BAMI-662599 format. One line per 4 residues: number of its first residue (from 1); their letters; for each residue x, y, z of C-alpha. Coordinates in steps of 0.5 Angstrom, whole numbers, plus 500, padded with zeros to 3 digits. Example, Ala and Ser with C-alpha at 12.3 -4.5 7.8 and 13.67 -1.06 7.14 Angstrom:
! BAMI-662599
1> as> 525/491/516; 527/498/514;
END
This chain:
! BAMI-662599
1> mkle> 500/500/500; 503/507/498; 500/513/502; 502/520/499;
5> vnda> 502/526/503; 501/533/500; 508/537/502; 504/543/504;
9> ilte> 500/540/508; 505/536/512; 510/542/512; 504/546/515;
13> avdk> 503/541/520; 510/540/522; 510/548/523; 504/548/528;
17> imrq> 507/542/532; 514/546/533; 511/553/535; 506/549/540;
21> rgyv> 513/546/543; 516/553/543; 521/552/537; 523/558/533;
25> pede> 524/559/526; 531/559/524; 530/566/521; 527/569/528;
29> ltgk> 531/573/532; 528/572/539; 533/569/544; 539/570/539;
33> titi> 545/574/541; 550/577/536; 557/580/537; 559/587/536;
37> refa> 562/586/529; 556/583/527; 552/588/530; 556/594/526;
41> kkyc> 556/590/520; 548/588/520; 545/595/523; 550/600/522;
45> yphg> 554/599/516; 559/603/514; 560/604/521; 565/600/525;
49> iswv> 566/597/532; 569/604/535; 563/608/532; 558/603/535;
53> ksei> 561/604/542; 561/611/542; 555/613/538; 550/608/541;
57> fyrf> 553/604/547; 556/609/551; 551/615/548; 544/611/549;
61> kpdw> 546/606/554; 541/601/551; 539/595/555; 540/590/550;
65> vadl> 547/590/551; 549/585/557; 555/589/559; 557/596/557;
69> ypgr> 564/595/560; 566/588/559; 573/589/560; 579/586/557;
73> grsf> 578/579/554; 571/579/554; 566/581/549; 559/585/548;
77> tife> 553/580/548; 548/584/544; 541/581/544; 539/581/537;
81> kpaa> 531/582/537; 531/588/542; 537/591/539; 534/591/532;
85> ewme> 527/594/535; 531/599/538; 535/601/532; 528/602/528;
89> khrs> 525/606/533; 531/611/535; 534/611/528; 533/618/527;
93> einw> 536/620/534; 543/617/532; 548/621/529; 550/617/523;
97> kse> 554/623/520; 560/622/525; 566/618/524;
END
């Protein structure tokens, strides 16, 4: 006996089960962290790490950065979803022309 299943229906069913169990899609930002280098490239291009620190982190002190002063040997932990939302909301307050 051969059973054929429509791929679209199967995909929809699996997606529903995954959501019910708390899994998030790969492209979902919820719960993801990124490095300052990734943040600069993705949200502040063409500005670099130094610019991000001075013009965003130290100026606005956003709560989506786990530690604004990590010290030597440690890195910034940036929670991507709230960072992306904050950047969208505050983009007009950022001095994009500074070097």
